C-alpha positions as CSV (number, residue, x, y, z in Angstrom):
1,M,0.0,0.0,0.0
2,E,1.0,3.6,-0.4
3,R,0.0,6.9,1.1
4,A,1.3,10.3,-0.2
5,V,2.7,12.7,2.4
6,G,3.5,15.8,0.5
7,D,5.9,14.8,-2.2
8,V,6.8,11.5,-0.4
9,P,4.8,8.4,-1.3
10,V,5.1,6.3,1.8
11,H,5.0,2.5,1.2
12,Y,3.6,0.4,4.0
13,V,1.9,-2.8,4.9
14,E,-0.6,-3.4,7.7
15,Y,-2.3,-6.3,9.5
16,G,-5.3,-6.6,11.7
17,E,-8.0,-4.2,12.9
18,G,-8.4,-2.1,16.0
19,R,-6.1,0.4,17.8
20,P,-3.3,1.5,15.4
21,V,0.2,0.5,16.2
22,L,2.9,2.3,14.2
23,V,6.1,0.2,13.9
24,L,9.3,1.8,12.7
25,H,12.3,-0.1,11.5
26,G,16.0,0.9,11.8
27,A,18.5,2.3,9.3
28,G,19.5,0.3,6.3
29,V,16.6,-2.1,6.2
30,D,12.8,-1.8,5.5
31,H,9.5,-2.9,6.9
32,R,10.2,-6.6,6.4
33,E,12.6,-6.7,9.3
34,A,10.1,-4.9,11.6
35,V,7.3,-7.3,10.5
36,A,9.5,-10.4,11.2
37,C,10.6,-9.1,14.6
38,F,7.4,-7.5,16.0
39,E,4.4,-9.1,14.3
40,P,4.6,-12.4,16.3
41,A,4.2,-10.4,19.5
42,L,1.8,-7.7,18.3
43,G,-0.3,-10.1,16.2
44,A,-0.8,-12.5,19.2
45,R,-3.4,-10.1,20.7
46,D,-6.7,-9.2,19.0
47,G,-7.8,-5.6,18.6
48,Y,-4.6,-4.0,17.1
49,R,-4.0,-2.7,13.6
50,R,-0.3,-3.0,13.0
51,I,1.2,-0.5,10.5
52,Y,4.7,-1.0,9.1
53,P,6.0,1.8,6.8
54,D,9.2,2.0,4.9
55,L,11.1,5.0,6.2
56,P,12.2,7.6,3.6
57,G,15.2,6.4,1.5
58,M,14.6,2.8,2.4
59,G,12.5,0.0,1.0
60,R,10.0,1.4,-1.5
61,T,9.7,4.8,0.1
62,P,11.8,7.4,-1.7
63,A,13.5,10.3,-0.1
64,P,13.3,13.3,-2.5
65,A,15.5,16.3,-2.2
66,S,13.0,17.9,0.2
67,V,13.9,15.3,2.8
68,R,17.2,16.7,4.1
69,S,17.3,15.8,7.8
70,A,15.9,13.7,10.6
71,E,13.4,16.6,11.3
72,D,12.1,16.2,7.7
73,V,11.7,12.4,8.2
74,L,9.8,13.1,11.4
75,D,7.5,15.5,9.6
76,V,6.8,12.7,7.1
77,L,6.0,10.3,9.9
78,F,3.6,12.8,11.5
79,G,1.8,13.3,8.2
80,F,1.7,9.6,7.6
81,A,0.3,8.8,11.0
82,D,-2.4,11.5,10.6
83,E,-3.3,10.1,7.2
84,V,-3.3,6.4,8.1
85,A,-4.2,6.3,11.8
86,G,-6.4,9.3,12.1
87,P,-6.7,11.6,15.2
88,D,-7.0,8.9,17.8
89,G,-4.3,7.7,20.1
90,L,-1.8,5.2,18.7
91,L,0.9,2.9,20.0
92,V,4.4,3.5,18.7
93,V,7.1,0.9,18.4
94,G,10.7,1.5,17.1
95,H,13.9,-0.4,16.7
96,S,17.3,1.4,16.5
97,A,16.9,4.6,14.4
98,G,13.1,3.8,14.3
99,A,13.2,4.1,18.1
100,Y,14.8,7.5,17.8
101,Y,12.0,8.7,15.6
102,A,9.5,7.1,18.0
103,Q,11.0,9.1,20.9
104,G,10.5,12.2,18.7
105,I,6.8,11.4,18.1
106,A,6.2,10.9,21.8
107,A,8.0,14.1,22.7
108,R,6.2,16.3,20.2
109,R,2.7,14.7,20.4
110,P,2.4,12.9,23.7
111,D,-1.4,13.3,23.6
112,R,-1.4,11.1,20.4
113,V,0.8,8.3,21.9
114,A,-1.0,5.8,24.0
115,G,2.1,3.7,24.5
116,L,5.8,3.7,23.5
117,A,8.1,0.8,23.0
118,L,11.8,1.3,22.2
119,V,14.1,-1.6,21.3
120,C,17.9,-1.0,21.0
121,P,17.1,2.7,20.8
122,L,19.4,5.2,19.1
123,L,20.1,8.1,21.4
124,T,22.1,11.3,21.2
125,G,23.9,10.4,24.4
126,V,25.2,6.9,23.7
127,R,28.3,6.0,25.6
128,D,30.3,3.1,26.9
129,I,29.5,1.1,23.8
130,P,31.1,-2.4,24.1
131,A,33.3,-3.9,21.3
132,H,31.5,-6.3,19.1
133,H,31.7,-9.8,20.7
134,A,29.7,-12.8,19.5
135,V,28.3,-15.0,22.3
136,V,27.8,-17.7,19.7
137,A,30.5,-17.4,17.1
138,A,30.9,-18.9,13.7
139,D,33.7,-17.3,11.6
140,D,32.8,-19.3,8.6
141,L,29.0,-18.7,8.7
142,G,27.4,-16.0,6.5
143,T,28.9,-12.7,5.4
144,E,30.9,-10.2,7.3
145,E,27.9,-7.9,7.5
146,F,25.9,-10.7,9.1
147,R,28.6,-11.4,11.7
148,R,28.9,-7.6,12.5
149,Y,25.2,-7.4,13.1
150,F,24.5,-10.6,15.0
151,V,26.1,-11.7,18.2
152,V,24.2,-15.0,18.0
153,Q,25.8,-16.4,14.9
154,S,23.8,-19.6,14.3
155,P,22.2,-21.1,11.1
156,A,18.8,-19.9,12.3
157,M,20.0,-16.4,12.7
158,L,21.7,-16.5,9.3
159,D,18.4,-17.6,7.8
160,R,16.6,-14.6,9.4
161,Y,19.3,-12.2,8.2
162,E,19.1,-13.6,4.6
163,R,15.3,-13.4,4.6
164,F,14.5,-10.2,6.4
165,V,17.6,-8.0,6.4
166,A,19.8,-8.6,3.4
167,P,17.1,-8.1,0.7
168,A,16.5,-4.5,1.9
169,I,20.2,-3.5,1.7
170,P,20.3,-2.9,-2.1
171,L,17.2,-0.7,-1.9
172,V,18.8,1.8,0.4
173,D,19.2,5.3,-1.2
174,E,22.8,5.9,0.0
175,A,22.9,9.5,-1.1
176,A,19.7,10.2,0.8
177,M,21.0,8.4,3.9
178,E,24.2,10.5,3.8
179,R,22.2,13.7,3.4
180,I,19.8,12.8,6.3
181,G,22.7,11.4,8.4
182,G,24.5,14.7,8.2
183,R,21.6,16.3,10.2
184,W,20.4,13.3,12.2
185,E,19.7,14.9,15.6
186,L,16.2,16.0,16.3
187,E,15.6,19.3,18.0
188,A,14.1,19.8,21.5
189,T,13.3,16.2,22.3
190,E,15.8,15.5,25.1
191,G,14.4,16.2,28.5
192,R,10.7,16.0,27.6
193,A,9.0,13.4,29.7
194,Y,6.4,11.1,28.2
195,Q,3.9,10.0,30.9
196,G,2.4,7.0,29.2
197,P,3.2,3.3,29.4
198,A,6.7,2.7,28.0
199,L,9.1,-0.1,27.3
200,V,12.8,0.1,26.8
201,V,14.8,-3.0,25.8
202,A,18.5,-3.0,25.2
203,G,21.1,-5.7,24.3
204,R,23.9,-6.4,26.7
205,Q,26.2,-7.0,23.8
206,D,24.9,-4.2,21.6
207,S,28.1,-2.7,19.9
208,V,26.1,-0.2,17.9
209,V,24.3,1.9,20.5
210,G,25.2,0.0,23.7
211,Y,22.9,-0.4,26.7
212,V,24.2,2.1,29.3
213,A,22.5,5.2,27.9
214,A,19.1,3.3,27.6
215,A,18.9,3.5,31.4
216,D,18.8,7.3,31.2
217,L,15.4,7.0,29.5
218,L,13.9,6.0,32.9
219,D,14.2,9.7,33.9
220,R,12.2,10.7,30.8
221,Y,9.6,8.0,31.0
222,P,8.3,7.6,34.5
223,R,6.1,4.6,33.5
224,A,8.9,2.7,31.7
225,T,9.9,-0.9,32.1
226,L,13.6,-1.3,31.3
227,A,15.2,-4.6,30.3
228,V,18.8,-5.3,29.4
229,L,19.1,-8.7,27.8
230,D,22.2,-10.9,27.8
231,G,22.9,-12.8,24.6
232,A,21.6,-10.0,22.5
233,G,23.3,-7.3,20.4
234,H,21.7,-4.8,18.1
235,A,19.8,-7.6,16.4
236,L,18.1,-8.3,19.7
237,P,14.6,-8.7,18.2
238,H,15.9,-11.7,16.2
239,E,18.1,-13.1,18.9
240,Q,15.8,-13.0,21.9
241,P,12.3,-13.1,20.3
242,R,10.6,-15.0,23.2
243,I,11.7,-12.6,25.9
244,L,10.9,-9.6,23.7
245,A,7.4,-11.0,23.0
246,G,6.8,-11.4,26.8
247,L,7.9,-7.8,27.4
248,M,5.8,-6.5,24.5
249,D,2.7,-8.4,25.8
250,N,3.2,-6.8,29.2
251,W,3.5,-3.4,27.6
252,L,0.3,-3.9,25.6
253,A,-1.5,-4.9,28.7
254,R,-0.3,-1.8,30.5
255,A,-1.3,0.4,27.6
256,A,-4.8,-1.2,27.5
257,L,-5.3,-0.5,31.2
258,A,-4.2,3.1,30.8
259,A,-6.8,3.5,28.1
260,V,-9.7,2.4,30.3
């Protein structure tokens, strides 16, 4: 499906009916990874309409010259949410860079966000990032890109990489990513507290954004659950799906109670 937001035709897929859930993937991939990682948990409960867009410059959503920064991407997401989800409250889920945009949505429009879930969130204050270290290593398995992304390097994880991550890589608009990446910080989001039910999940072996700074979000989100998972890197949603599904189920339950 496609929905035009200004001069950006946003490609997306959706499943189910009910309260809208906007799910945002990370950098360098597209909606297919988000669907593979989050649909098992989100689709296990009735009453949710799960919406998975391709972010500008990735998948089948282009990033025209008008999209020059993270602020421009966020504006596209606001327009897309208004078009697709309407004026009612929605849940927002993000992984990596998608979690950074999810924070921006919650900071700018907290009245629209009924729940916020951040997995391996990109933050402006990342620090103490550990070196890449595989907990299940296989030097002869997969490509170097696979081994840099996953810390659980098993045949099952390679299969997930080849099905849900690798196909999106050739679709990335590298020029657009460089343009946006040069102005990737959002304005005036740090320090704004979001009062709704939140979930923050980080990987103990995440060598991309680390896990230490994720704990800082507890100060911004007074109703947040924080989990740091061992045996998980930046590919945490692939590597620890059962634990993530349990945490997501608890988050959905808390968001449902808050809406009553």
